[in-house]
Wavefront OBJ file of the C-alpha trace (Angstrom):
o trace
v 0.010 -0.015 0.037
v 1.254 3.422 -0.837
v 1.934 5.720 2.134
v 1.768 9.605 2.480
v 5.475 10.179 1.991
v 7.025 13.625 1.921
v 7.092 16.740 -0.355
v 10.870 16.733 -0.221
v 12.903 16.153 -2.248
v 11.090 16.475 -5.522
v 11.310 13.412 -7.849
v 11.604 9.770 -7.130
v 14.203 8.776 -4.546
v 15.180 5.352 -3.149
v 16.083 5.153 0.499
v 16.970 1.477 0.719
v 13.505 0.236 1.472
v 11.288 1.938 -1.107
v 10.818 5.247 -2.948
v 9.441 8.600 -1.978
v 7.638 10.255 -4.863
v 7.084 14.027 -4.980
v 5.675 15.806 -8.070
v 5.094 19.484 -8.526
v 1.785 19.792 -10.387
v -0.152 22.592 -8.664
v -3.177 22.595 -10.915
v -3.562 18.819 -11.243
v -6.568 17.072 -9.599
v -4.620 13.820 -9.128
v -1.256 12.232 -10.098
v -0.544 8.549 -10.616
v 2.819 6.853 -10.051
v 3.125 4.038 -12.721
v 5.446 1.091 -12.609
v 6.282 -0.977 -15.671
v 7.411 -4.623 -16.108
v 8.785 -3.794 -19.588
v 12.099 -1.910 -19.411
v 11.408 0.573 -22.171
v 9.094 2.083 -24.779
v 7.975 0.331 -27.961
v 5.875 -2.307 -26.255
v 2.233 -2.761 -27.010
v 1.690 -4.349 -23.634
v 3.713 -2.333 -21.155
v 2.609 -4.286 -18.065
v 1.671 -1.215 -16.025
v 0.661 -0.865 -12.416
v -0.689 2.458 -11.172
v -0.601 4.015 -7.639
v -2.542 7.260 -6.973
v -0.414 9.648 -4.967
v -2.301 10.142 -1.735
v -1.300 13.687 -0.597
v -0.903 17.192 -1.945
v 0.852 20.071 -0.087
v 1.661 23.400 -1.671
v 1.059 22.087 -5.188
v 3.258 19.026 -4.654
v 1.727 15.533 -4.939
v 3.571 12.953 -2.885
v 3.620 9.391 -1.562
v 5.885 6.590 -0.493
v 5.886 3.092 -2.004
v 7.738 0.406 -0.156
v 9.576 -2.374 -2.058
v 10.537 -0.517 -5.142
v 14.220 -0.898 -5.951
v 16.767 0.682 -8.321
v 16.261 -0.347 -11.884
v 12.508 -0.086 -11.696
v 10.981 1.674 -14.762
v 8.318 4.196 -14.054
v 6.308 7.087 -15.264
v 3.634 9.574 -14.170
v 0.023 10.350 -15.214
v -1.732 13.595 -14.308
v -5.487 14.122 -14.055
v -7.193 17.511 -14.411
v -8.942 19.765 -16.786
v -8.476 19.613 -20.537
v -9.212 23.194 -21.417
v -6.705 24.586 -23.878
v -8.623 27.938 -23.942
v -7.639 28.320 -20.236
v -4.124 26.874 -20.673
v -4.876 23.456 -19.104
v -3.860 20.333 -21.038
v -4.278 17.453 -18.633
v -4.726 14.015 -20.182
v -4.141 10.897 -18.071
v -3.889 8.771 -21.261
v -0.432 10.291 -21.753
v 2.466 8.802 -19.803
v 4.771 11.564 -18.508
v 8.459 11.468 -17.736
v 9.337 12.606 -14.170
v 11.163 15.905 -14.731
v 13.524 14.873 -11.896
v 14.314 11.388 -13.358
v 18.025 10.642 -12.967
v 17.974 7.983 -15.684
v 15.863 7.687 -18.764
v 15.070 4.520 -20.814
v 13.211 3.856 -24.016
v 12.956 5.850 -27.146
v 10.467 8.249 -28.540
v 8.243 6.945 -31.350
v 6.397 9.602 -33.384
v 2.987 7.906 -33.111
v -0.259 9.911 -33.108
v -0.882 8.697 -29.534
v 1.858 10.899 -28.118
v -0.299 14.013 -28.753
v -2.660 15.118 -26.039
v -5.231 16.495 -28.502
v -7.544 14.694 -30.899
v -8.247 15.054 -34.612
v -5.043 17.044 -35.179
v -6.507 20.089 -33.406
v -4.532 21.357 -30.318
v -6.899 24.349 -29.815
v -10.128 22.626 -28.831
v -12.375 19.599 -29.539
v -11.068 17.428 -26.800
v -8.312 15.112 -25.440
v -6.943 12.060 -27.260
v -7.659 8.928 -25.248
v -5.073 6.626 -26.726
v -2.368 5.404 -24.353
v 1.046 6.904 -25.129
v 3.077 4.609 -22.925
v 4.326 2.356 -25.667
v 5.827 5.300 -27.521
v 7.599 7.584 -25.009
v 10.630 7.358 -22.730
v 10.318 6.532 -19.037
v 12.293 7.133 -15.890
v 14.378 4.594 -14.030
v 14.778 4.467 -10.268
v 18.400 4.916 -9.350
v 20.468 4.143 -6.237
v 23.834 5.320 -5.035
v 26.121 5.986 -7.919
v 29.110 3.712 -8.403
v 32.713 4.701 -9.209
v 34.939 7.549 -8.314
v 33.685 10.782 -6.809
v 33.985 13.486 -9.555
v 33.818 16.247 -7.007
v 37.035 15.238 -5.188
v 39.512 16.643 -7.617
v 38.124 19.809 -9.277
v 40.839 21.806 -11.069
v 39.242 25.127 -10.073
v 40.983 26.928 -12.893
v 40.731 30.727 -12.523
v 38.858 32.507 -15.236
v 41.940 34.355 -16.289
v 43.684 31.083 -17.070
v 40.692 29.406 -18.705
v 40.713 28.191 -22.374
v 37.548 26.497 -23.443
v 37.187 23.679 -25.991
v 33.651 23.171 -27.276
v 32.908 19.520 -28.204
v 30.184 17.036 -28.882
v 30.386 13.805 -26.874
v 29.570 11.626 -29.878
v 31.292 13.596 -32.626
v 34.555 13.961 -30.733
v 35.497 10.279 -30.817
v 33.158 8.529 -33.288
v 35.991 8.112 -35.779
v 38.991 8.261 -33.326
v 41.380 5.479 -34.508
v 42.876 5.019 -31.019
v 39.573 4.645 -29.158
v 38.174 1.112 -29.078
v 35.108 0.694 -31.250
v 32.643 0.067 -28.373
v 33.739 3.337 -26.710
v 33.590 5.609 -29.702
v 31.044 8.387 -29.338
v 30.514 7.880 -25.599
v 31.388 9.328 -22.285
v 33.946 6.589 -21.845
v 35.448 7.378 -25.219
v 35.852 11.042 -24.319
v 37.778 9.940 -21.191
v 40.135 7.665 -23.218
v 43.802 8.534 -22.591
v 44.401 9.317 -26.335
v 41.699 12.010 -26.285
v 42.856 13.514 -23.005
v 46.405 13.604 -24.339
v 45.192 15.508 -27.375
v 43.297 18.035 -25.247
v 46.200 18.598 -22.899
v 48.574 19.036 -25.889
v 46.343 21.821 -27.170
v 46.676 23.539 -23.825
v 42.894 23.914 -23.235
v 41.693 23.924 -19.633
v 37.962 23.247 -19.969
v 35.838 21.010 -22.133
v 32.391 22.545 -22.913
v 30.046 19.675 -23.911
v 27.114 20.243 -26.207
v 23.891 19.142 -24.438
v 24.167 15.866 -22.466
v 20.817 16.111 -20.835
v 18.515 13.365 -22.052
v 16.999 14.614 -25.315
v 14.949 13.341 -28.245
v 14.612 14.186 -31.959
v 11.729 16.142 -33.414
v 9.050 14.198 -35.254
v 9.770 16.041 -38.473
v 13.447 14.973 -38.364
v 12.622 11.360 -37.588
v 10.198 11.172 -40.436
v 12.978 12.354 -42.783
v 15.459 9.840 -41.546
v 17.406 12.533 -39.617
v 18.101 13.151 -35.926
v 18.654 16.076 -33.598
v 22.430 15.501 -33.467
v 23.295 18.603 -31.367
v 20.762 17.680 -28.685
v 19.099 21.081 -28.145
v 15.735 19.408 -27.505
v 15.860 18.503 -23.882
v 13.438 16.056 -22.287
v 15.029 15.365 -18.865
v 17.115 17.989 -17.025
v 18.738 15.497 -14.605
v 19.518 12.406 -16.712
v 22.697 12.012 -18.844
v 21.699 11.255 -22.381
v 21.649 7.375 -22.608
v 22.684 7.351 -26.223
v 26.187 8.561 -25.220
v 26.721 5.740 -22.744
v 28.785 2.626 -23.734
v 27.343 0.803 -20.740
v 23.961 0.453 -19.060
v 25.046 2.895 -16.374
v 25.105 6.372 -17.964
v 25.381 8.018 -14.517
v 28.465 6.107 -13.444
v 30.068 6.427 -16.859
v 29.546 10.205 -16.895
v 30.948 10.544 -13.414
v 33.960 8.433 -14.386
v 34.541 10.722 -17.470
v 34.452 13.790 -15.317
v 36.895 12.287 -12.775
v 39.330 11.377 -15.635
v 39.191 14.882 -17.101
v 39.618 16.399 -13.628
v 42.633 14.205 -13.007
v 44.211 15.628 -16.186
v 43.574 19.230 -14.938
v 40.563 19.721 -17.285
v 37.245 21.231 -16.101
v 33.916 20.122 -17.482
v 31.355 22.657 -18.593
v 27.829 21.783 -19.870
v 25.821 23.516 -22.508
v 22.408 23.437 -20.933
v 19.006 24.059 -22.508
v 16.477 25.281 -19.992
v 14.811 27.850 -22.200
v 12.515 25.325 -24.015
v 11.756 21.616 -24.018
v 11.241 18.789 -26.492
v 7.427 19.104 -26.148
v 7.640 21.909 -28.741
v 4.637 24.013 -29.724
v 1.018 23.309 -28.838
v 1.061 20.837 -31.750
v 3.928 18.892 -30.178
v 3.738 15.734 -28.060
v 2.806 15.609 -24.461
v 5.816 14.025 -22.656
v 6.350 15.691 -19.352
v 5.856 19.273 -18.190
v 2.957 19.998 -20.508
v 0.982 17.123 -18.971
v 2.037 17.872 -15.368
v 1.143 21.532 -15.349
v 1.209 23.492 -18.555
v 0.662 26.923 -16.899
v 3.264 26.311 -14.176
v 6.099 25.577 -16.562
v 5.494 27.293 -19.879
v 4.813 30.797 -21.079
v 1.448 31.117 -22.854
v -0.012 34.032 -24.775
v -1.926 36.167 -22.210
v -4.843 36.772 -24.667
v -4.879 33.225 -25.993
v -3.615 30.548 -23.563
v -4.004 27.880 -26.204
v -0.771 29.139 -27.732
v 2.758 29.389 -26.454
v 4.719 32.641 -26.321
v 7.810 31.450 -28.178
v 11.035 33.479 -27.990
v 13.257 30.508 -28.629
v 12.252 29.519 -32.139
v 11.588 25.951 -30.813
v 7.877 26.099 -30.253
v 7.734 26.887 -26.497
v 9.481 28.882 -23.790
v 9.963 27.743 -20.271
v 8.491 30.257 -17.799
v 11.510 31.191 -15.712
v 9.393 33.554 -13.627
v 7.400 30.613 -12.286
v 8.609 29.334 -8.885
v 8.112 25.832 -10.035
v 10.246 26.270 -13.167
v 12.919 28.266 -11.262
v 13.140 25.470 -8.675
v 13.368 22.724 -11.310
v 16.190 24.537 -13.086
v 18.124 25.311 -9.911
v 17.675 21.811 -8.565
v 18.992 20.460 -11.862
v 22.089 22.701 -11.796
v 22.848 21.795 -8.253
v 22.618 18.117 -9.050
v 25.106 18.400 -11.854
v 27.506 20.302 -9.709
v 27.180 18.330 -6.473
v 26.599 14.833 -7.763
v 28.117 14.805 -11.280
v 31.145 16.979 -10.621
v 30.398 19.592 -13.289
v 32.386 22.864 -13.060
v 30.124 25.272 -14.883
v 27.456 25.846 -17.500
v 26.826 27.687 -20.686
v 23.094 28.612 -20.922
v 21.565 28.288 -24.326
v 19.521 31.418 -25.254
v 19.985 32.782 -21.763
v 17.947 35.977 -22.434
v 14.821 33.809 -22.602
v 15.499 32.735 -18.987
v 15.872 36.338 -17.877
v 12.627 37.823 -19.138
v 10.441 39.138 -16.283
v 7.935 38.682 -17.671
v 8.515 40.171 -21.166
v 11.609 42.270 -21.463
v 15.108 41.276 -20.341
v 15.708 41.961 -16.608
v 19.166 41.433 -14.988
v 17.244 40.838 -11.676
v 14.949 38.232 -13.186
v 13.854 35.503 -10.734
v 16.102 32.739 -12.183
v 19.182 34.968 -12.218
v 18.438 36.098 -8.702
v 18.045 32.571 -7.513
v 21.377 31.509 -9.102
v 23.186 34.441 -7.673
v 21.816 33.787 -4.165
v 22.808 30.105 -4.258
v 26.271 29.676 -2.792
v 26.953 26.529 -4.846
v 25.744 27.885 -8.209
v 27.178 31.375 -7.950
v 30.655 29.957 -7.388
v 30.790 27.827 -10.610
v 31.456 29.136 -14.066
v 28.354 30.709 -15.575
v 28.253 31.621 -19.229
v 25.237 33.178 -20.953
v 24.439 32.947 -24.615
v 23.121 36.519 -24.329
v 20.392 36.452 -26.925
v 17.019 34.955 -27.905
v 14.510 35.568 -30.713
v 12.211 37.869 -28.853
v 11.969 41.676 -28.691
v 15.069 43.174 -27.140
v 16.684 39.781 -27.154
v 20.238 40.767 -28.011
v 21.849 41.374 -24.638
v 25.624 41.096 -25.257
v 27.164 42.988 -22.401
v 23.880 43.116 -20.520
v 24.222 40.253 -17.956
v 25.279 40.975 -14.380
v 28.239 39.647 -12.444
v 29.186 36.813 -11.889
v 28.183 35.927 -15.480
v 30.532 35.652 -18.444
v 29.021 35.805 -21.959
v 29.537 34.419 -25.403
v 30.737 37.636 -26.990
v 29.091 37.666 -30.418
v 30.537 41.042 -31.146
v 34.015 39.560 -30.986
v 33.073 36.801 -33.443
v 31.402 39.297 -35.863
v 34.291 41.789 -35.761
v 37.006 39.279 -36.437
v 35.061 37.645 -39.270
v 34.264 41.006 -40.831
v 37.834 42.204 -40.643
v 39.562 38.974 -41.896
v 37.000 38.582 -44.686
v 37.819 42.237 -45.657
v 34.274 43.377 -45.600
v 34.384 46.123 -42.946
v 35.364 46.555 -39.268
v 36.896 49.634 -37.739
v 40.274 49.915 -35.956
v 38.487 50.912 -32.773
v 36.159 47.929 -32.953
v 39.016 45.517 -33.348
v 40.952 47.245 -30.622
v 38.037 46.903 -28.094
v 37.433 43.265 -29.003
v 41.064 42.090 -28.571
v 41.466 43.864 -25.217
v 38.430 42.293 -23.539
v 35.563 44.453 -24.827
v 35.682 47.064 -22.043
v 32.908 48.942 -23.940
v 30.616 46.051 -23.162
v 31.602 44.747 -19.729
v 33.398 47.417 -17.699
v 30.289 49.491 -16.955
v 28.826 46.703 -14.765
v 31.968 46.111 -12.782
v 32.922 42.983 -14.625
v 36.422 41.862 -15.600
v 37.884 41.045 -19.033
v 37.089 37.379 -18.461
v 33.420 38.230 -18.768
v 34.064 38.058 -22.515
v 34.123 34.548 -23.857
v 35.793 35.173 -27.217
v 35.169 32.889 -30.159
v 35.399 32.858 -33.935
v 33.612 29.649 -34.567
v 31.037 27.577 -32.567
v 29.008 24.483 -33.136
v 26.438 26.715 -34.843
v 27.800 27.956 -38.223
v 30.839 27.111 -40.344
v 33.794 25.458 -38.770
v 37.123 27.252 -39.241
v 38.097 25.425 -42.448
v 34.803 26.326 -44.081
v 34.834 29.892 -42.820
v 37.894 30.594 -45.093
v 36.551 28.381 -47.916
v 32.901 29.105 -48.419
v 31.002 32.356 -49.108
v 27.560 30.731 -49.092
v 25.832 28.096 -47.038
v 25.354 24.648 -48.514
v 22.728 23.011 -46.289
v 20.950 20.790 -48.840
v 21.596 17.669 -46.725
v 19.269 19.158 -44.038
v 16.341 18.609 -46.458
v 14.967 22.190 -45.950
v 15.778 23.481 -49.403
v 18.860 25.359 -48.090
v 16.557 27.776 -46.349
v 17.805 26.917 -42.795
v 20.991 28.336 -41.186
v 22.444 31.865 -41.149
v 22.589 33.508 -44.621
v 25.196 36.105 -43.529
v 28.285 34.189 -42.520
v 30.892 36.975 -42.744
v 33.133 34.479 -44.442
v 35.378 34.478 -47.457
v 36.149 31.731 -49.946
v 39.203 33.629 -51.139
v 38.191 33.278 -54.831
v 36.700 29.849 -55.268
v 33.732 28.301 -53.483
v 34.754 25.144 -51.649
v 37.711 22.822 -52.445
v 40.319 23.895 -54.941
v 43.898 23.050 -55.900
v 44.918 26.649 -56.625
v 48.035 27.153 -54.632
v 47.507 30.914 -54.150
v 44.029 30.416 -52.763
v 45.156 27.642 -50.470
v 47.927 29.873 -49.131
v 45.482 32.717 -48.534
v 43.107 30.303 -46.703
v 45.900 28.815 -44.564
v 47.125 32.218 -43.558
v 43.644 33.513 -42.802
v 42.863 30.527 -40.611
v 46.110 30.834 -38.681
v 45.631 34.498 -38.165
v 42.094 34.070 -36.888
v 43.254 31.471 -34.366
v 46.197 33.585 -33.286
v 44.099 36.751 -32.798
v 41.614 34.710 -30.781
v 44.274 33.307 -28.452
v 46.208 36.511 -28.026
v 43.114 38.511 -27.057
v 42.111 39.399 -23.564
v 39.155 37.454 -22.213
v 38.393 33.724 -22.278
v 39.127 32.111 -25.659
v 36.873 29.283 -26.888
v 38.014 26.800 -29.531
v 35.700 24.344 -31.348
v 36.600 20.677 -31.573
v 38.012 19.828 -34.962
v 39.083 23.287 -35.960
v 42.654 22.231 -35.127
v 42.270 19.192 -37.426
v 40.834 21.063 -40.443
v 37.384 19.568 -39.964
v 34.954 20.591 -42.742
v 31.204 20.362 -42.981
v 31.255 20.821 -46.739
v 29.795 24.269 -46.466
v 26.936 23.223 -44.193
v 26.522 25.948 -41.537
v 23.634 24.365 -39.627
v 24.609 20.670 -39.153
v 22.332 20.184 -36.200
v 20.707 17.127 -37.805
v 23.827 15.483 -39.312
v 24.840 12.635 -37.111
v 27.490 11.435 -39.575
v 30.909 12.403 -40.916
v 29.586 15.935 -41.769
v 29.788 16.580 -37.978
v 32.197 13.991 -36.651
v 35.827 14.927 -36.141
v 38.267 13.852 -38.956
v 41.264 12.665 -37.024
v 44.589 12.850 -38.792
v 45.051 9.091 -38.959
v 43.016 7.039 -41.408
v 39.524 6.248 -39.923
v 39.409 2.944 -38.283
v 38.508 -0.058 -40.400
v 35.359 -0.669 -38.306
v 34.055 2.878 -38.851
v 30.532 3.071 -40.327
v 30.483 2.514 -44.088
v 30.286 5.678 -46.158
v 31.332 7.900 -43.284
v 34.457 9.473 -44.719
v 35.007 13.054 -43.432
v 35.136 15.901 -46.003
v 38.601 16.924 -47.004
v 39.962 20.132 -45.509
v 39.063 22.706 -48.126
v 41.662 25.093 -46.832
v 44.350 22.538 -47.449
v 45.945 20.338 -44.771
v 47.966 22.387 -42.255
v 50.001 20.278 -39.816
v 51.059 23.546 -38.117
v 47.583 24.214 -36.647
v 47.965 21.927 -33.607
v 51.403 23.170 -32.679
v 50.273 26.772 -33.300
v 47.299 26.425 -30.867
v 49.483 24.566 -28.290
v 52.168 27.252 -28.604
v 49.799 30.158 -28.308
v 48.178 28.649 -25.220
v 51.587 28.157 -23.734
v 52.306 31.772 -24.589
v 49.212 32.798 -22.689
v 50.494 30.958 -19.595
v 53.971 32.401 -19.930
v 53.218 36.123 -20.428
v 50.896 37.742 -17.796
v 50.103 40.627 -20.228
v 47.928 38.126 -22.169
v 45.850 37.130 -19.158
v 44.150 40.361 -18.028
v 42.680 40.752 -14.554
v 41.676 44.333 -15.355
v 40.845 46.325 -18.425
v 43.607 48.259 -20.102
v 43.699 52.021 -19.619
v 46.254 53.261 -22.088
v 47.780 56.765 -21.699
v 50.974 58.528 -22.683
v 54.405 56.987 -22.324
v 57.290 58.651 -20.403
v 60.925 57.738 -19.922
v 60.031 56.454 -16.423
v 56.794 54.618 -17.059
v 54.924 52.983 -19.905
v 51.143 52.725 -20.221
v 49.729 49.261 -20.104
v 48.965 49.486 -23.830
v 50.194 51.703 -26.672
v 48.721 51.576 -30.153
v 50.980 52.204 -33.171
v 50.647 52.769 -36.881
v 52.598 50.565 -39.277
v 55.169 53.399 -39.563
v 56.081 53.126 -35.833
v 54.312 56.322 -34.760
v 51.690 56.370 -31.969
v 48.152 56.276 -33.261
v 46.150 59.521 -33.310
v 42.414 59.626 -32.652
v 41.871 59.692 -36.370
v 43.897 56.555 -36.795
v 41.912 54.823 -34.010
v 38.591 55.782 -35.668
v 39.691 54.624 -39.149
v 36.807 52.692 -40.761
v 39.081 49.859 -42.100
v 41.826 47.832 -40.528
v 44.932 47.285 -42.566
v 47.521 46.783 -39.797
v 47.083 47.062 -36.048
v 50.215 47.198 -33.737
v 49.863 47.041 -29.995
v 52.647 47.217 -27.309
v 51.588 45.493 -24.070
v 53.840 46.648 -21.136
v 54.809 43.930 -18.643
v 55.781 46.650 -16.173
v 52.303 48.120 -16.071
v 50.107 45.121 -15.408
v 48.565 46.761 -12.317
v 47.359 43.733 -10.341
v 48.811 41.467 -7.661
v 49.290 37.827 -7.082
v 47.606 35.758 -4.381
v 49.978 37.015 -1.635
v 49.680 40.658 -2.679
v 52.901 41.029 -4.645
v 52.778 43.099 -7.836
v 52.766 41.031 -10.975
v 55.479 41.830 -13.519
v 56.237 40.222 -16.762
v 57.871 40.790 -20.149
v 56.467 43.209 -22.701
v 55.105 42.059 -26.092
v 54.476 43.792 -29.449
v 51.624 42.248 -31.335
v 51.014 42.946 -35.020
v 47.680 41.995 -36.593
v 47.662 42.378 -40.412
v 44.401 41.187 -42.015
v 45.146 42.860 -45.358
v 46.252 40.425 -48.151
v 49.293 42.521 -49.226
v 52.671 42.307 -47.453
v 53.445 45.412 -45.495
v 56.594 46.821 -43.777
v 56.111 47.597 -40.131
v 58.559 49.862 -38.278
v 59.237 48.622 -34.793
v 58.795 51.278 -32.095
v 61.912 52.530 -30.297
v 62.514 54.004 -26.842
v 60.908 54.202 -24.332
v 59.115 51.077 -25.452
v 62.035 48.953 -26.316
v 65.726 48.879 -27.315
v 65.113 45.878 -29.543
v 62.844 42.933 -30.250
v 62.845 39.196 -30.437
v 60.522 37.576 -32.935
v 58.550 34.825 -31.193
v 55.861 34.022 -33.768
v 55.004 34.780 -37.335
v 51.858 32.897 -38.368
v 52.840 33.136 -42.065
v 55.953 30.977 -41.566
v 55.768 27.684 -43.365
v 57.042 25.538 -40.591
v 55.688 25.935 -37.028
v 56.076 22.291 -35.998
v 58.314 23.069 -33.008
v 56.434 26.166 -31.842
v 54.988 24.755 -28.582
v 58.408 23.962 -27.279
v 60.120 27.067 -28.517
v 57.445 29.663 -27.703
v 59.873 31.823 -25.799
v 62.944 31.190 -27.943
v 63.612 34.060 -30.349
v 63.326 33.069 -34.028
v 65.040 36.331 -34.985
v 66.369 39.458 -33.309
v 65.578 42.943 -34.548
v 66.556 46.433 -33.463
v 64.185 49.243 -32.525
v 63.363 51.288 -35.544
v 64.035 48.378 -37.835
v 61.484 47.516 -40.453
v 59.876 44.137 -40.373
v 58.038 42.850 -43.429
v 54.765 41.402 -42.262
v 53.205 39.074 -44.801
v 49.561 39.328 -45.830
v 46.958 37.859 -43.530
v 49.544 37.509 -40.831
v 49.967 37.829 -37.014
v 53.321 38.517 -35.526
v 54.382 38.461 -31.821
v 57.627 40.037 -30.675
v 59.129 40.221 -27.184
v 60.323 43.724 -26.362
v 63.888 43.962 -25.057
v 64.014 46.731 -22.409
l 1 2 3 4 5 6 7 8 9 10 11 12 13 14 15 16 17 18 19 20 21 22 23 24 25 26 27 28 29 30 31 32 33 34 35 36 37 38 39 40 41 42 43 44 45 46 47 48 49 50 51 52 53 54 55 56 57 58 59 60 61 62 63 64 65 66 67 68 69 70 71 72 73 74 75 76 77 78 79 80 81 82 83 84 85 86 87 88 89 90 91 92 93 94 95 96 97 98 99 100 101 102 103 104 105 106 107 108 109 110 111 112 113 114 115 116 117 118 119 120 121 122 123 124 125 126 127 128 129 130 131 132 133 134 135 136 137 138 139 140 141 142 143 144 145 146 147 148 149 150 151 152 153 154 155 156 157 158 159 160 161 162 163 164 165 166 167 168 169 170 171 172 173 174 175 176 177 178 179 180 181 182 183 184 185 186 187 188 189 190 191 192 193 194 195 196 197 198 199 200 201 202 203 204 205 206 207 208 209 210 211 212 213 214 215 216 217 218 219 220 221 222 223 224 225 226 227 228 229 230 231 232 233 234 235 236 237 238 239 240 241 242 243 244 245 246 247 248 249 250 251 252 253 254 255 256 257 258 259 260 261 262 263 264 265 266 267 268 269 270 271 272 273 274 275 276 277 278 279 280 281 282 283 284 285 286 287 288 289 290 291 292 293 294 295 296 297 298 299 300 301 302 303 304 305 306 307 308 309 310 311 312 313 314 315 316 317 318 319 320 321 322 323 324 325 326 327 328 329 330 331 332 333 334 335 336 337 338 339 340 341 342 343 344 345 346 347 348 349 350 351 352 353 354 355 356 357 358 359 360 361 362 363 364 365 366 367 368 369 370 371 372 373 374 375 376 377 378 379 380 381 382 383 384 385 386 387 388 389 390 391 392 393 394 395 396 397 398 399 400 401 402 403 404 405 406 407 408 409 410 411 412 413 414 415 416 417 418 419 420 421 422 423 424 425 426 427 428 429 430 431 432 433 434 435 436 437 438 439 440 441 442 443 444 445 446 447 448 449 450 451 452 453 454 455 456 457 458 459 460 461 462 463 464 465 466 467 468 469 470 471 472 473 474 475 476 477 478 479 480 481 482 483 484 485 486 487 488 489 490 491 492 493 494 495 496 497 498 499 500 501 502 503 504 505 506 507 508 509 510 511 512 513 514 515 516 517 518 519 520 521 522 523 524 525 526 527 528 529 530 531 532 533 534 535 536 537 538 539 540 541 542 543 544 545 546 547 548 549 550 551 552 553 554 555 556 557 558 559 560 561 562 563 564 565 566 567 568 569 570 571 572 573 574 575 576 577 578 579 580 581 582 583 584 585 586 587 588 589 590 591 592 593 594 595 596 597 598 599 600 601 602 603 604 605 606 607 608 609 610 611 612 613 614 615 616 617 618 619 620 621 622 623 624 625 626 627 628 629 630 631 632 633 634 635 636 637 638 639 640 641 642 643 644 645 646 647 648 649 650 651 652 653 654 655 656 657 658 659 660 661 662 663 664 665 666 667 668 669 670 671 672 673 674 675 676 677 678 679 680 681 682 683 684 685 686 687 688 689 690 691 692 693 694 695 696 697 698 699 700 701 702 703 704 705 706 707 708 709 710 711 712 713 714 715 716 717 718 719 720 721 722 723 724 725 726 727 728 729 730
């Protein structure tokens, strides 16, 4: 017999003798806890036993059922009004996933029974009475997790030292020749020593994983033979996606992966999607929150509650002003930090979570709850600071302690290196941490997460090889994806054997990487850019779970790789220097404090006794004037970073001092002589890096060894599309 149980904690929790069930469904008239003999969906005879939860307190239905053990498959059913015109969509014929389920089993089958409405009309008529249980995922009761504790060895890397590597769990290792076939594309594969060695060799400090919350593919994709590869279609906010597990224990495997990465000094960040769910628009399936309490979890149109207010472009928007939604999100975040060892989060379409209720509000309920939580406010928090609604673009608008994906940095670098536009001042602000965006709110340069490429858009090889998107494989008539890529094909669309074009592409790619890693702020690299990964011009590969998206490792793909899954050739031409270039630049960041800013640069005039922290020069060696700074097009930008004017202290209060650097960024295609500034900035210079050099193979080991010595006032020929770094000799 089911007992009263407790309202705390929410979800289904095993205590050694049975399970406590607590479900937040404030408008429901009753909630059933359903046990299944069959382990997953797809069964016409699921073998279901239902138990009505006996108590409700504060909108939480609860009960305790003795004898239930870990491994038991379960679901929920909610009873109440079916009145779409009032925003209620209760339908007990639809099996619902517990939003707090730690493990999910069974697939999603796009059968008509998964819809809560009848006759194809979500706006009225009545509820559909067919049982959805055979076609939807279910929860699994879990016990104490096995394996190492992933919270024991957190690297706790300071923001100033952080370098992010964005990766997809499946795509990273699906074709890795050193990873055993059963582990490819899994959490265990990501933790393989060969993968960790590669990450450490690049010098990155954090792996940011595309969504690992349990997710499903949209019906339209499944009907076309495609899948939602990226995973931005969340169904369960607590459960690791079972499709990425090599074993039947996704929780233990995920925790072991985090522990292995932590042991190597690598943090784990999760790309989380709380702004919408896999239930989609009012025409979508009823799978969880919609059936538990539509009004408590989703935004609806005030004048027509039948419809959702969608600022995500995905059909619905989670109502992050609702206390039930805020608690669900915060409980999920705390679980991933405290139980799964995660070190931080990147919030997809974060502006949608900070609308209170309509416009963006930096004191929105969810942001306030996160800031007030001692566990959540101390981990790395990164906002994707935009959504599709009115006033949705909020780059620079999030409060401390948030960092942000800096879309202005991406756009500026792409504009400048594709030679479209981009002013000197704009480039200057971007490479020095974007003080124009972040300083006003008291944040530091690390609030700017700088990137040139991300999962969404062209990878680096395609950015310098395609002018137009080529998304035909997505079966949407090439209408999907961004049409303005700020890219350049350098004369030919796609692959070519023209040596001049290949040289231009190689130099542009190196220069973009170098500018990114030499800029103040937190750099983010995308998995595969260092390997020349191409998507064949597809800039929206969200539905391509194949070699279009998987990393093309330098060795021949393993013999047991899926047939026909040969990665696209690098259209910019193979460049074995990319990996040593990235590794060397990250070592350079660690070596020279002037590249890791704690505070924004101030500039000023130089004297014989003191140098400003930064001085901007023209190519002829003279200090820039205001007119130079405001020039509408960048040909050559020269910056002197003074190691004697860093202006912050170490952990024991001692002033930090370092060597001074002269950085030359030259996006123009023509070679250009640059006169090296003299006293008081330097008596001479040592060339540490020229990205146009043919051979950079030994760069990581020789990052501080001068490749050439030059005198102050000497002219250095900087080749087109090049970046040069020199150490100033006092």
